C-alpha positions as CSV (number, residue, x, y, z in Angstrom):
1,M,22.6,-63.1,-162.9
2,K,20.4,-60.0,-161.5
3,K,17.3,-59.6,-163.7
4,I,15.9,-56.2,-163.8
5,I,11.9,-56.4,-163.7
6,L,9.7,-53.7,-164.6
7,L,7.0,-52.5,-161.9
8,C,4.6,-49.7,-162.5
9,C,3.5,-48.3,-159.3
10,T,1.6,-45.0,-158.2
11,F,3.5,-42.4,-156.7
12,L,4.5,-43.2,-152.9
13,L,5.5,-40.7,-150.2
14,M,6.7,-41.7,-146.8
15,G,4.9,-44.8,-147.5
16,K,1.6,-43.6,-148.2
17,T,-0.2,-43.2,-151.5
18,I,-0.8,-39.6,-152.5
19,A,-2.3,-37.7,-155.5
20,Q,-0.2,-35.3,-157.4
21,E,-2.6,-32.2,-157.9
22,I,-1.6,-32.1,-161.5
23,P,0.6,-35.1,-162.7
24,L,3.3,-34.1,-165.1
25,V,2.3,-34.3,-168.8
26,S,4.5,-36.7,-170.4
27,N,6.5,-35.7,-173.6
28,I,5.7,-32.2,-173.3
29,S,7.5,-31.1,-176.4
30,A,5.4,-33.6,-178.7
31,R,2.2,-31.7,-177.5
32,N,0.4,-28.7,-179.2
33,N,2.5,-26.0,-177.5
34,I,2.7,-22.3,-177.1
35,T,6.2,-21.6,-176.4
36,L,6.7,-18.9,-173.5
37,N,10.4,-18.9,-174.1
38,G,11.7,-15.4,-175.0
39,K,11.6,-11.9,-173.3
40,W,10.4,-11.8,-169.8
41,R,10.3,-8.8,-167.6
42,Y,11.9,-9.1,-164.2
43,I,12.0,-7.2,-160.9
44,V,14.9,-7.9,-157.9
45,D,13.1,-8.3,-154.6
46,P,15.8,-9.2,-151.9
47,L,13.5,-8.2,-149.2
48,E,10.3,-9.7,-150.9
49,N,8.3,-6.7,-150.5
50,G,6.2,-8.1,-153.6
51,Y,5.2,-11.0,-151.5
52,Y,5.1,-9.8,-147.7
53,N,3.8,-6.6,-146.4
54,Y,5.9,-4.8,-143.6
55,R,4.6,-7.3,-140.8
56,L,6.0,-10.2,-143.0
57,E,2.5,-11.4,-143.7
58,P,1.9,-12.6,-147.2
59,F,-0.3,-10.4,-149.7
60,K,-3.7,-11.6,-150.7
61,D,-4.0,-8.8,-153.0
62,N,-1.8,-5.9,-153.9
63,G,1.5,-8.2,-154.4
64,F,3.9,-8.1,-157.5
65,F,1.7,-11.3,-158.7
66,E,-0.9,-8.9,-159.6
67,N,1.0,-7.0,-162.2
68,K,-1.0,-3.8,-161.8
69,K,-0.6,-1.1,-164.4
70,W,1.5,1.6,-162.9
71,N,0.0,5.1,-163.0
72,T,0.1,8.3,-161.0
73,T,-3.3,8.5,-159.2
74,E,-2.4,5.2,-157.2
75,L,0.7,4.4,-154.9
76,S,2.6,1.5,-156.6
77,E,6.2,0.8,-156.0
78,Y,6.8,-1.5,-159.0
79,N,6.3,-1.4,-162.8
80,F,7.0,-4.6,-164.7
81,A,6.5,-2.5,-168.0
82,T,9.4,-0.6,-167.4
83,S,11.5,-3.1,-165.7
84,S,14.5,-4.8,-167.2
85,V,14.2,-7.7,-169.6
86,M,16.0,-11.0,-169.4
87,D,15.9,-13.9,-171.9
88,I,14.2,-16.9,-170.6
89,P,15.4,-19.8,-170.3
90,S,18.5,-18.6,-168.6
91,D,19.9,-17.8,-165.2
92,W,20.2,-14.3,-163.7
93,N,23.6,-14.9,-162.4
94,S,25.2,-14.9,-165.8
95,K,22.7,-12.5,-167.5
96,D,22.8,-9.4,-165.1
97,E,26.4,-8.7,-163.5
98,R,24.8,-7.1,-160.5
99,L,23.3,-10.5,-159.6
100,F,26.3,-12.8,-160.2
101,F,26.4,-13.7,-156.3
102,Y,22.8,-13.0,-155.9
103,E,20.6,-15.4,-153.9
104,G,17.2,-14.2,-153.2
105,T,13.9,-13.4,-154.8
106,V,13.3,-12.4,-158.4
107,W,10.1,-11.9,-160.1
108,F,9.5,-12.7,-163.9
109,Q,6.5,-11.6,-166.2
110,K,5.6,-12.2,-169.7
111,D,2.4,-11.4,-171.5
112,F,0.9,-13.8,-174.0
113,N,-2.0,-14.1,-176.3
114,Y,-4.4,-17.4,-175.8
115,K,-7.6,-18.6,-177.8
116,K,-9.8,-20.6,-175.4
117,D,-11.3,-23.5,-176.7
118,A,-14.2,-25.4,-174.9
119,K,-12.7,-29.0,-176.1
120,T,-9.1,-28.1,-174.7
121,K,-7.4,-27.8,-171.5
122,G,-4.4,-25.3,-171.1
123,I,-1.3,-26.9,-169.2
124,L,1.5,-24.5,-168.3
125,H,4.7,-26.3,-168.2
126,F,8.2,-25.5,-166.8
127,G,11.2,-27.7,-167.5
128,A,12.6,-26.3,-164.3
129,V,12.9,-23.2,-162.0
130,N,15.6,-23.1,-159.4
131,Y,14.6,-23.2,-156.6
132,D,11.1,-22.4,-154.9
133,A,8.5,-21.0,-157.5
134,K,5.2,-19.6,-157.2
135,V,3.6,-19.4,-160.5
136,Y,0.6,-16.9,-161.1
137,V,-1.8,-16.5,-164.3
138,N,-3.4,-13.3,-164.6
139,G,-2.8,-12.6,-160.9
140,K,-4.1,-16.0,-159.5
141,L,-2.0,-18.5,-158.0
142,A,-1.6,-21.4,-160.2
143,G,0.6,-23.6,-158.1
144,T,4.1,-23.7,-156.3
145,H,7.1,-26.0,-156.8
146,I,10.2,-26.8,-154.8
147,G,13.5,-28.1,-156.3
148,G,15.7,-26.7,-159.0
149,Y,16.0,-29.4,-161.6
150,T,12.8,-31.1,-162.3
151,P,9.9,-30.4,-164.5
152,F,6.1,-29.3,-163.1
153,N,3.0,-28.0,-164.7
154,F,-0.2,-26.8,-163.9
155,D,-3.7,-26.9,-165.3
156,V,-4.4,-23.2,-166.0
157,T,-7.5,-23.5,-168.2
158,D,-9.8,-21.7,-165.6
159,L,-7.3,-18.8,-165.0
160,L,-7.0,-18.0,-168.9
161,V,-8.9,-16.0,-170.8
162,D,-9.5,-15.1,-174.4
163,G,-6.9,-12.8,-175.6
164,N,-4.4,-11.0,-173.6
165,N,-2.9,-12.8,-170.6
166,F,-0.1,-12.8,-168.4
167,V,2.3,-15.0,-166.1
168,V,4.1,-14.1,-163.2
169,V,6.6,-16.2,-161.5
170,K,8.5,-15.6,-157.9
171,V,11.8,-17.4,-158.0
172,D,13.5,-17.7,-154.8
173,N,17.2,-19.7,-155.1
174,K,18.0,-19.0,-151.2
175,R,19.8,-22.1,-149.9
176,H,18.2,-23.7,-146.6
177,K,19.9,-26.4,-144.4
178,D,16.6,-29.0,-145.0
179,N,16.6,-28.5,-149.0
180,V,18.0,-30.8,-151.4
181,P,20.6,-30.0,-152.1
182,T,21.4,-28.5,-148.8
183,V,23.5,-25.1,-148.0
184,N,26.7,-26.7,-148.9
185,M,27.5,-27.8,-152.7
186,D,30.2,-27.3,-155.1
187,W,28.5,-25.8,-158.2
188,W,26.8,-22.5,-158.9
189,N,23.3,-22.0,-157.4
190,Y,21.9,-20.4,-160.6
191,G,18.8,-18.8,-160.1
192,G,15.9,-18.2,-162.6
193,I,13.8,-19.9,-165.0
194,T,16.5,-22.3,-166.4
195,R,14.7,-24.3,-168.9
196,D,11.7,-24.1,-171.4
197,V,8.4,-22.7,-170.5
198,T,5.4,-23.9,-172.5
199,L,1.7,-23.9,-172.5
200,A,0.3,-27.0,-174.0
201,Q,-3.3,-27.0,-175.5
202,V,-4.4,-30.5,-175.0
203,P,-7.8,-32.3,-175.1
204,N,-10.0,-32.4,-172.1
205,T,-9.2,-36.0,-171.8
206,Y,-5.8,-36.5,-173.0
207,I,-2.7,-39.0,-172.8
208,E,-1.0,-38.0,-169.7
209,D,1.7,-40.6,-169.8
210,Y,2.7,-43.9,-171.2
211,L,5.7,-46.5,-171.0
212,V,7.1,-48.4,-174.3
213,Q,10.0,-50.9,-173.6
214,L,11.1,-54.4,-173.9
215,D,9.2,-56.7,-172.1
216,K,11.4,-58.0,-169.1
217,K,9.9,-61.3,-168.8
218,E,9.7,-62.6,-172.2
219,K,12.2,-62.0,-175.3
220,G,10.7,-60.9,-178.7
221,K,8.3,-58.9,-177.0
222,I,7.6,-55.1,-176.6
223,S,5.1,-54.3,-173.7
224,G,4.0,-51.0,-171.7
225,W,0.8,-48.9,-171.1
226,I,-0.9,-45.8,-171.8
227,K,-2.6,-43.6,-169.3
228,L,-5.0,-40.9,-169.6
229,N,-5.4,-37.9,-167.2
230,S,-8.9,-39.2,-165.9
231,E,-10.7,-42.4,-165.0
232,S,-12.1,-42.9,-168.4
233,A,-13.1,-46.4,-169.2
234,N,-13.6,-48.0,-172.8
235,Q,-11.4,-45.4,-174.5
236,T,-9.6,-46.7,-177.6
237,V,-5.8,-45.9,-177.5
238,S,-3.0,-46.9,-179.8
239,V,0.5,-47.5,-180.2
240,S,2.3,-47.0,-183.5
241,I,5.9,-48.3,-184.7
242,P,5.9,-48.3,-188.5
243,E,9.2,-49.9,-188.9
244,L,8.5,-52.7,-186.8
245,K,5.0,-52.8,-188.7
246,I,3.3,-52.4,-185.4
247,K,-0.1,-50.9,-185.1
248,K,-1.8,-52.0,-181.7
249,S,-5.0,-50.6,-180.4
250,V,-6.1,-51.2,-176.7
251,T,-9.1,-50.1,-174.3
252,T,-8.4,-48.3,-171.3
253,D,-9.9,-49.8,-167.9
254,A,-11.6,-48.1,-165.2
255,K,-8.7,-46.2,-164.2
256,G,-8.0,-44.8,-167.7
257,I,-5.1,-47.2,-168.2
258,A,-4.5,-49.6,-171.0
259,S,-1.7,-52.0,-171.1
260,F,-0.2,-53.9,-174.3
261,E,2.0,-56.7,-175.2
262,I,3.2,-56.9,-178.9
263,K,5.5,-59.4,-180.6
264,A,8.5,-57.8,-182.0
265,N,12.3,-57.9,-182.5
266,P,13.6,-54.6,-182.8
267,V,17.2,-53.9,-183.5
268,L,18.8,-53.2,-180.1
269,W,20.3,-49.8,-179.0
270,T,23.8,-49.8,-178.6
271,P,26.6,-47.0,-178.2
272,E,27.9,-48.3,-181.6
273,K,24.6,-48.3,-183.2
274,P,22.0,-46.0,-181.1
275,K,19.0,-47.3,-183.1
276,L,15.8,-45.2,-182.3
277,Y,12.4,-46.0,-183.5
278,D,9.7,-43.6,-184.3
279,V,6.5,-44.3,-182.2
280,T,3.4,-42.8,-182.0
281,I,0.7,-42.9,-178.8
282,S,-2.7,-41.6,-180.1
283,K,-6.3,-41.6,-179.6
284,A,-9.1,-40.0,-181.8
285,D,-8.0,-36.5,-181.1
286,E,-4.5,-36.5,-180.0
287,N,-1.2,-38.0,-181.7
288,I,2.1,-38.0,-179.6
289,A,5.4,-38.8,-181.6
290,D,8.4,-40.0,-179.7
291,Q,11.6,-42.0,-180.5
292,I,12.2,-44.8,-178.5
293,G,15.2,-47.3,-178.2
294,F,15.0,-51.1,-177.0
295,R,17.8,-52.6,-175.0
296,T,18.4,-54.6,-171.8
297,I,20.9,-53.6,-168.9
298,E,21.8,-55.9,-166.2
299,T,24.6,-57.0,-163.9
300,K,26.4,-60.5,-163.6
301,G,28.7,-60.7,-160.6
302,K,31.4,-57.9,-161.2
303,E,30.1,-57.5,-164.9
304,I,27.6,-55.0,-166.7
305,L,26.1,-56.4,-169.4
306,L,24.3,-54.3,-172.2
307,N,21.9,-56.6,-174.3
308,G,23.7,-59.5,-172.5
309,K,27.1,-58.3,-173.7
310,K,29.8,-57.5,-171.2
311,V,30.5,-53.6,-171.4
312,F,33.1,-51.1,-169.9
313,L,31.6,-47.6,-169.1
314,R,33.8,-45.3,-170.9
315,G,32.7,-42.0,-169.3
316,I,32.9,-38.7,-168.1
317,S,30.9,-36.4,-165.5
318,I,29.3,-33.3,-166.8
319,H,27.8,-30.4,-165.1
320,E,24.9,-28.6,-166.6
321,E,27.3,-25.7,-167.3
322,A,26.8,-23.9,-170.7
323,P,30.3,-24.3,-172.9
324,F,31.8,-20.8,-173.8
325,R,29.5,-18.3,-172.1
326,S,29.1,-20.2,-168.6
327,G,26.0,-20.0,-166.8
328,R,23.3,-22.8,-167.0
329,A,22.9,-24.9,-170.0
330,W,19.6,-25.8,-171.3
331,S,19.6,-25.8,-175.3
332,Q,20.1,-28.4,-178.0
333,N,23.1,-26.8,-179.1
334,D,24.6,-26.6,-175.6
335,A,24.0,-30.3,-175.3
336,I,25.4,-31.0,-178.6
337,T,28.7,-29.1,-177.8
338,L,29.3,-30.8,-174.7
339,L,28.5,-34.5,-175.8
340,T,30.3,-34.0,-179.0
341,W,33.4,-33.2,-176.7
342,A,32.8,-36.4,-174.8
343,K,32.7,-38.5,-177.9
344,E,35.9,-37.2,-179.3
345,F,37.8,-39.1,-176.6
346,G,36.2,-42.1,-176.8
347,C,33.1,-42.0,-174.2
348,N,30.2,-44.5,-174.7
349,Y,28.7,-43.1,-171.2
350,V,28.0,-39.9,-169.2
351,R,27.4,-39.1,-165.9
352,L,24.9,-36.3,-165.6
353,A,25.8,-34.9,-162.3
354,H,24.6,-34.1,-159.5
355,Y,20.8,-33.5,-160.5
356,P,18.6,-34.3,-163.4
357,H,19.8,-32.7,-166.3
358,N,17.5,-31.0,-169.0
359,E,15.7,-33.1,-171.5
360,N,17.8,-31.7,-174.4
361,M,20.9,-33.3,-172.6
362,V,19.2,-36.6,-172.2
363,K,17.7,-36.9,-175.7
364,E,21.0,-35.9,-177.4
365,A,23.2,-38.2,-175.4
366,E,20.7,-41.1,-176.4
367,K,20.7,-40.2,-180.0
368,M,24.7,-40.1,-180.0
369,G,25.1,-43.5,-178.5
370,L,26.1,-42.4,-175.0
371,M,24.6,-44.4,-171.9
372,I,23.6,-42.1,-169.1
373,W,23.6,-41.9,-165.1
374,S,21.0,-39.8,-163.9
375,E,21.2,-38.5,-160.2
376,V,19.2,-36.9,-157.8
377,P,20.8,-33.9,-155.6
378,V,21.3,-35.8,-152.4
379,Y,24.5,-34.2,-152.0
380,W,27.0,-34.2,-149.1
381,T,25.3,-33.6,-145.8
382,I,21.5,-33.6,-146.2
383,S,19.2,-33.3,-143.2
384,W,18.7,-37.0,-142.8
385,T,16.1,-37.0,-139.8
386,N,13.8,-34.3,-141.2
387,P,10.8,-36.0,-142.9
388,N,10.1,-33.0,-145.2
389,T,13.8,-33.1,-146.6
390,Y,13.3,-37.0,-147.4
391,A,9.6,-36.1,-149.1
392,N,11.7,-33.5,-151.1
393,A,14.5,-36.1,-152.1
394,E,11.7,-38.7,-153.0
395,R,9.8,-36.4,-155.1
396,Q,12.7,-35.3,-157.0
397,L,13.4,-38.8,-157.5
398,H,10.0,-39.7,-158.6
399,D,10.0,-36.9,-161.1
400,M,13.2,-37.6,-162.5
401,I,12.2,-41.3,-163.2
402,Y,8.7,-40.2,-164.4
403,R,10.1,-37.6,-167.0
404,D,13.0,-40.1,-168.5
405,K,11.5,-43.7,-168.2
406,N,11.2,-43.9,-171.9
407,R,14.9,-43.1,-172.6
408,C,16.8,-46.3,-173.3
409,G,19.9,-44.2,-172.9
410,I,19.5,-44.2,-169.1
411,V,21.0,-47.0,-167.6
412,I,21.8,-45.9,-164.0
413,W,19.6,-43.9,-161.3
414,S,22.0,-42.4,-158.8
415,I,20.5,-41.6,-155.5
416,A,23.3,-39.8,-153.8
417,N,26.9,-38.3,-154.0
418,E,29.5,-38.3,-151.4
419,T,27.3,-38.9,-148.3
420,P,28.9,-39.4,-144.9
421,H,28.4,-42.9,-143.1
422,G,25.8,-43.0,-140.3
423,D,22.6,-44.9,-139.1
424,D,20.4,-42.0,-140.2
425,R,21.9,-41.6,-143.6
426,D,21.5,-45.6,-144.3
427,V,17.9,-45.3,-143.4
428,F,17.3,-42.4,-145.8
429,L,19.1,-43.9,-148.6
430,S,17.9,-47.2,-148.4
431,K,14.5,-45.8,-148.5
432,L,15.1,-43.8,-151.6
433,A,16.7,-47.1,-153.1
434,K,13.7,-49.1,-152.5
435,Y,11.5,-46.3,-153.8
436,A,13.3,-46.0,-157.1
437,R,12.8,-49.9,-157.6
438,T,9.0,-49.2,-157.2
439,Q,9.0,-46.6,-159.9
440,D,11.2,-48.4,-162.2
441,N,13.0,-51.6,-161.9
442,S,14.2,-51.7,-165.5
443,R,17.5,-50.0,-164.7
444,L,20.3,-50.0,-162.6
445,I,20.6,-48.3,-159.0
446,S,23.9,-46.7,-158.0
447,M,25.2,-43.8,-155.9
448,A,28.7,-42.4,-155.6
449,M,30.4,-43.4,-152.3
450,E,33.5,-42.6,-150.8
451,V,36.6,-44.8,-150.1
452,T,38.3,-45.3,-146.6
453,S,42.1,-45.1,-146.5
454,S,43.9,-47.4,-144.1
455,S,47.6,-48.3,-143.6
456,N,50.0,-49.9,-145.8
457,N,48.4,-48.2,-148.8
458,I,45.5,-50.2,-148.9
459,N,42.3,-48.6,-149.7
460,T,38.8,-50.2,-148.5
461,L,35.4,-49.5,-149.6
462,H,32.9,-50.4,-146.9
463,D,29.6,-48.9,-147.3
464,N,26.1,-50.2,-145.9
465,M,24.3,-49.1,-148.7
466,N,26.1,-51.8,-150.8
467,E,23.4,-54.2,-150.5
468,Y,20.8,-51.5,-152.1
469,V,22.7,-50.7,-155.0
470,D,23.2,-52.7,-158.5
471,I,26.7,-51.3,-158.9
472,V,29.3,-50.1,-156.3
473,S,30.5,-46.6,-157.3
474,F,32.9,-44.4,-155.5
475,N,34.9,-41.1,-155.8
476,Q,38.5,-41.1,-155.0
477,Y,41.1,-38.3,-155.5
478,L,44.6,-39.8,-155.2
479,G,47.0,-37.1,-156.5
480,W,45.0,-34.1,-155.7
481,Y,43.1,-34.5,-152.2
482,R,45.2,-37.1,-150.8
483,G,48.6,-38.8,-151.7
484,T,50.7,-37.9,-154.5
485,N,50.6,-38.8,-158.2
486,E,53.4,-41.0,-157.4
487,S,51.7,-42.9,-154.5
488,C,49.2,-44.3,-157.1
489,K,51.8,-46.8,-157.9
490,D,51.5,-48.1,-154.6
491,M,48.0,-48.3,-154.0
492,Q,46.0,-51.4,-153.5
493,W,42.3,-51.9,-153.5
494,V,39.6,-53.8,-151.5
495,I,36.2,-53.7,-152.6
496,P,34.4,-57.0,-150.9
497,Y,31.3,-56.9,-152.9
498,N,30.6,-59.2,-155.8
499,K,29.2,-56.3,-157.9
500,P,30.6,-54.2,-160.7
501,V,32.7,-51.3,-159.7
502,I,32.5,-47.8,-161.2
503,I,35.0,-45.0,-160.3
504,S,32.5,-42.2,-160.4
505,E,34.9,-39.3,-159.9
506,F,38.9,-38.6,-159.9
507,G,40.8,-36.1,-161.0
508,G,42.7,-32.9,-160.4
509,E,42.6,-29.0,-161.1
510,A,44.8,-27.4,-163.9
511,L,44.4,-23.9,-165.5
512,Q,44.3,-24.4,-169.2
513,G,47.4,-22.6,-170.7
514,L,49.6,-23.0,-167.6
515,H,52.4,-24.9,-167.9
516,G,55.4,-26.2,-165.6
517,D,56.8,-29.3,-163.9
518,K,54.6,-32.2,-163.6
519,K,55.3,-32.1,-159.7
520,E,53.8,-28.7,-159.5
521,R,50.1,-28.2,-159.0
522,W,47.7,-26.3,-161.0
523,N,49.7,-26.9,-164.4
524,E,48.4,-29.0,-167.3
525,E,51.6,-31.0,-166.8
526,Y,50.3,-31.8,-163.3
527,Q,47.0,-33.1,-164.4
528,E,48.3,-35.0,-167.1
529,E,50.5,-36.7,-164.8
530,L,47.7,-37.5,-162.5
531,Y,45.6,-38.9,-165.2
532,I,48.6,-41.1,-166.1
533,Q,49.1,-42.5,-163.0
534,N,45.3,-43.1,-161.9
535,T,44.6,-44.8,-165.3
536,Q,47.6,-47.3,-164.9
537,M,46.1,-47.9,-161.2
538,F,42.8,-48.5,-162.4
539,N,44.1,-51.3,-164.5
540,R,44.8,-53.2,-161.4
541,I,41.2,-52.7,-159.6
542,E,39.4,-56.1,-159.9
543,G,35.8,-55.8,-161.1
544,L,36.4,-52.4,-162.5
545,A,33.2,-51.9,-165.0
546,G,33.6,-48.2,-165.6
547,V,35.2,-44.7,-164.7
548,S,33.6,-41.3,-165.2
549,P,36.5,-38.7,-164.6
550,W,35.6,-35.1,-162.9
551,I,35.0,-33.3,-165.2
552,L,34.4,-32.5,-168.7
553,V,34.4,-28.8,-168.8
554,D,35.7,-26.2,-166.1
555,F,32.4,-25.0,-164.4
556,R,31.6,-22.1,-162.0
557,S,31.8,-22.7,-158.1
558,P,31.7,-20.1,-155.3
559,R,34.1,-22.5,-153.5
560,R,36.9,-22.0,-155.9
561,Q,38.2,-18.9,-154.8
562,L,42.2,-18.8,-155.8
563,P,42.7,-15.8,-157.8
564,N,44.4,-16.1,-161.1
565,I,43.8,-19.7,-161.2
566,Q,40.4,-20.8,-160.2
567,D,38.6,-17.2,-160.1
568,F,35.4,-18.9,-159.1
569,F,35.9,-21.9,-161.3
570,N,36.5,-25.8,-160.5
571,R,39.4,-26.2,-162.9
572,K,39.3,-30.0,-163.1
573,G,37.6,-30.0,-166.3
574,L,39.5,-31.7,-169.2
575,V,38.3,-28.9,-171.4
576,S,38.5,-25.3,-170.2
577,D,35.3,-23.1,-170.1
578,Q,36.5,-21.4,-173.2
579,G,36.5,-25.0,-174.9
580,I,40.2,-25.7,-175.2
581,K,41.2,-29.2,-174.6
582,K,44.0,-29.7,-172.0
583,K,46.6,-32.4,-172.1
584,A,44.8,-34.7,-169.6
585,F,42.1,-35.0,-172.4
586,Y,44.5,-36.9,-174.7
587,V,45.6,-39.1,-171.7
588,M,42.1,-40.3,-171.2
589,K,41.3,-40.7,-175.2
590,D,44.2,-42.8,-175.4
591,W,43.2,-45.1,-172.3
592,Y,39.6,-45.3,-173.7
593,A,40.8,-46.5,-177.2
594,Q,42.8,-49.1,-175.2
595,K,39.6,-50.1,-173.5
596,E,37.4,-50.1,-176.5
597,K,39.8,-52.8,-178.1
598,E,39.7,-54.9,-174.9
599,Y,35.9,-55.0,-174.9
600,K,35.2,-55.8,-178.7
């Protein structure tokens, strides 16, 4: 049996310990926050005139970040005060029809009031900005961030003033070969400030981070740690779980960290009974409320065990695509809508592809009893030998794990999707897998691999990454990208690893409402037949421990151009972009009902 042991380490990069300028503030929503969501002014800047002069030298002053008040006595060619308004969080592609295909720079600006207090710090936090963000407060650079799906924050205390303040964000979503993801992908490159923006007012010495989990070595014990933002020794901090009659006070060491172990036997979190406990992390001048569940996840041979019991992951893949309106999903309502559809056809698990989703999605899934696969966008053909590309991928992996380490619903960290075999790729991904274990060894590691076809209808999975993952997962598209629906009946599968198997993707496209012969592509009957034949084939795969069809809802993709069918949507959804269920939805619902009975 493979046991999962928790390790808590500092953030490593390229084998060296580095210091983050401003570490992420955990559980930002539980802080004393001023929301900066709402109406922001924006300026589209395709030539980056607000950042570079005509010699392509960055402005030291006179850039758009200064937010100068326009007047007729000085030459100025921008004016936020009279520019268009956009709701934030959102994406510019769905909010401004002129920007539907736009990739480049857009500047965003917002005014806000702030009351300074010598006893507190101001932490400006962004849930995500896609992709390259430069943040200015009152005309001064607060910091920069690379990566479109992970949170970041800056200590802006010294940049704030009493009364009126403003923030300007330069957002650039241009694709580049050495980015993560790279230039080629199959989802919409939504640009903008796509998740919540908050200004947290915290004590000068505040609780920066914490971990509360079942102890991995000893049953009947909850353990963890609390970390302050500074190396403050002999500070009293506490963890409280009233329902378990727990109130534990501990003292920080020289590094500002306090560890704890508490005897307890909590009700374990399961999809059937997703029990969460109210937890408070506190010190004299600060209280942080959270809801935390307790469970174990491990593997034994070809089985996945949740709380020691064999479980089959009845899943679905989901993009962060808003239901009904299209565009980037971000709100609690978006999450509830998407996850309710997943629950309706019997899911106990969701694959949140191909990047870390917003916190609302993770928290709502946990509340609804859905196990979660969370992934970084190491997708297709990354620049495997570029050290900066690796550093970017590792940083995104770090921030994904850092943000969600207390979310018991997450059971799998995924490090990649459909990457081509090769020595350089193996070095890159093996380092990511090893790094993930230094950050959190309490969950399972996987990645979406590809199957190599051979003669005589034999499908063989061979991937050198098998030794670095806990679950062998692969994508296959019989009936769509190769073979026919009928060919599923003759397929054999060779998976030569004593590890659980997840089919992380399968499916085919259908335009909702288009009907016809089940042998003709693009209609609902063809997709329905594809699901019937594939699920029957899955019953013959030894060690199959879960599936996550591609995908819950039709989503926008610039790769999908077929007029009157795709119209820039990937139509593999079991639900249309307008929320109408396709026939294949009910095939999966019936198959999952059978699986639920088998695993009771």
